[in-house]
C-alpha positions in Angstrom: 1.1 12.9 -9.6 3.8 12.0 -12.1 4.9 9.1 -10.0 1.4 7.8 -9.5 0.8 7.9 -13.3 4.1 6.1 -13.8 3.0 3.4 -11.3 -0.3 3.1 -13.2 1.6 1.9 -16.3 1.2 -1.9 -15.7 4.1 -3.8 -17.2 2.3 -7.1 -17.1 -0.8 -5.9 -18.8 1.0 -4.0 -21.6 3.5 -6.9 -22.2 0.7 -9.5 -22.4 -1.3 -7.4 -24.7 1.8 -7.1 -27.0 1.7 -10.9 -27.0 -1.9 -10.8 -28.2 -3.5 -11.7 -24.9 -4.4 -10.0 -21.6 -2.8 -11.5 -18.5 -5.9 -10.6 -16.5 -7.8 -13.3 -18.3 -5.3 -16.0 -17.7 -3.9 -18.1 -14.8 -4.7 -16.3 -11.6 -5.9 -13.2 -13.5 -3.3 -11.1 -11.7 -1.1 -8.7 -13.6 2.1 -9.3 -11.8 5.4 -11.1 -12.6 4.4 -14.3 -10.8 1.4 -14.9 -13.0 3.4 -13.9 -16.1 6.0 -16.5 -15.2 3.4 -19.2 -14.8 1.5 -18.3 -18.0 4.3 -17.2 -20.3 7.5 -18.6 -18.8 10.4 -17.5 -16.7 11.8 -15.1 -19.3 8.7 -13.0 -19.7 8.0 -13.1 -16.0 11.5 -11.8 -15.3 11.0 -8.9 -17.8 7.7 -8.0 -16.1 9.5 -8.0 -12.8 12.2 -5.8 -14.2 9.8 -3.4 -15.7 7.9 -3.0 -12.4 11.2 -2.5 -10.6 12.3 0.2 -13.1 9.1 2.1 -12.3 10.0 2.3 -8.7 13.6 3.3 -9.5 12.6 6.0 -11.9 10.0 7.4 -9.5 12.4 7.6 -6.6 15.2 9.1 -8.6 12.8 11.7 -10.1 11.5 12.6 -6.7 15.0 12.9 -5.3 16.1 15.1 -8.2 13.0 17.3 -7.7 12.9 17.7 -3.9 15.7 15.7 -2.3 15.0 12.9 0.2 11.5 14.1 0.9 10.7 14.0 -2.8 12.1 10.5 -3.1 9.8 9.3 -0.3 6.7 10.9 -1.7 7.5 9.6 -5.2 8.2 6.1 -3.9 4.9 6.0 -2.1 2.9 7.3 -5.1 4.5 4.9 -7.6 3.5 2.0 -5.3 -0.1 3.2 -5.0 -0.2 3.7 -8.7 0.9 0.1 -9.3 -1.7 -1.2 -6.9 -4.5 1.0 -8.1 -3.7 2.1 -11.7 -5.9 4.8 -13.1 -5.3 3.4 -16.6 -6.7 0.0 -15.9 -9.8 0.5 -13.8 -7.8 0.7 -10.5 -7.1 -3.0 -10.7 -3.4 -3.5 -10.4 -0.8 -5.7 -8.9 0.1 -6.2 -5.2 3.1 -3.9 -5.3 5.9 -6.3 -4.4 8.5 -5.6 -7.2 7.9 -1.8 -7.4 8.0 -1.4 -3.6 11.2 -3.4 -3.3 12.9 -1.2 -5.9 11.7 1.9 -4.2 12.9 0.7 -0.8 16.3 -0.2 -2.3 16.9 3.4 -3.4 15.4 5.0 -0.2 17.1 2.7 2.4 19.3 0.0 0.8 20.1 -1.7 4.1 16.5 -2.6 4.6 16.2 -3.8 1.0 19.2 -6.2 1.5 17.5 -7.7 4.5 14.3 -8.0 2.6 16.0 -9.8 -0.3 17.9 -12.3 1.9 14.9 -13.1 4.0 12.7 -13.6 0.9 15.2 -16.0 -0.7 15.5 -18.0 2.5 11.8 -18.3 3.1 11.1 -19.2 -0.6 13.7 -21.9 -0.5 12.2 -23.3 2.8 8.5 -23.0 2.1 7.9 -22.2 -1.6 5.0 -20.0 -0.5 5.5 -16.9 -2.5 2.8 -14.8 -0.7 4.1 -15.8 2.8 7.7 -15.1 1.8 7.1 -11.7 0.4 4.9 -10.6 3.3 7.3 -11.6 6.0 10.3 -10.3 4.0 8.6 -6.9 3.4 7.6 -6.7 7.1 11.3 -6.8 8.0 11.9 -3.5 6.2 10.5 -1.2 8.8 11.9 -3.3 11.6 15.4 -3.0 10.0 15.0 0.7 9.6 13.9 1.0 13.3 17.1 -0.8 14.3 19.7 0.8 12.1 18.1 4.2 11.9 17.3 6.3 8.8 18.6 9.5 7.3 15.1 11.0 7.1 12.6 10.8 9.9 9.7 10.1 7.6 11.3 7.0 6.0 10.1 4.6 8.8 6.4 5.5 8.9 6.1 5.8 5.1 7.7 2.4 4.4 5.6 0.9 7.2 2.5 2.2 5.6 3.4 0.9 2.2 4.1 -2.6 3.7 0.7 -2.5 5.4 -0.9 -1.7 2.0 0.9 -4.5 0.4 -0.1 -7.0 3.1 -3.7 -5.8 2.8 -3.5 -6.6 -0.9 -2.6 -10.1 0.0 -5.6 -10.6 2.3 -7.0 -13.4 0.1 -3.6 -15.2 0.2 -3.6 -14.8 4.0 -7.0 -16.5 4.1 -5.8 -19.4 2.0 -2.6 -19.7 4.1 -4.7 -20.0 7.3 -6.9 -22.6 5.7 -4.0 -24.6 4.3 -5.2 -24.1 0.6 -2.5 -21.7 -0.6 -0.6 -23.0 -3.6 3.2 -23.3 -3.5 5.1 -21.6 -6.3 6.2 -23.8 -9.2 6.8 -23.1 -12.9 3.9 -24.4 -14.9 3.3 -24.6 -18.6 0.8 -22.2 -20.3 -1.8 -25.0 -20.2 -1.2 -25.7 -16.5 -1.3 -22.0 -15.6 -4.9 -21.7 -16.8 -6.0 -24.0 -14.0 -4.7 -21.7 -11.2 -7.2 -20.3 -8.8 -7.8 -16.5 -9.0 -5.8 -14.4 -6.6 -3.0 -17.0 -5.9 -0.3 -14.7 -7.3 1.5 -12.2 -5.2 2.5 -9.5 -7.7 
């Protein structure tokens, strides 16, 4: 419960409100770091990403302190679900990329390294944020299946979280199939207001 509530604290929404706006009314209307970057610039987007990552780290460390590896897994799952469906913001949250990456890093760092490298390569090659994060995230359970895991529940739980994250990208998948998905670029605040809803991946 504590980890779910922590995940429900949306960095993007709170940060944008501190700036006198609500990120959910701007750009793609998504609360994640990608939309914050396009609307408010790289610095504020990076801080949003960092805040979401810290939620994942805090939840996993708390769970591990409370109940070992099993607690870390449960807490990591709950913080991701809280980020996606936050109770404090009408269950309308982000797509879980940053918080899930941070949780995976502290649960199975080898899978997180593969995810990061694959994401960077795909982004450089395609500039499709949604495609890059989905393929990179899908590599996590594959990596764990290959290298093994210290706890038997790691593989099914991370696989389930990845499936949730991909499901949250279903609109992006539709646009990718139809060739209408936008490539990631850094726009000005004025340019960001023209983005189509749902384009972001966070």
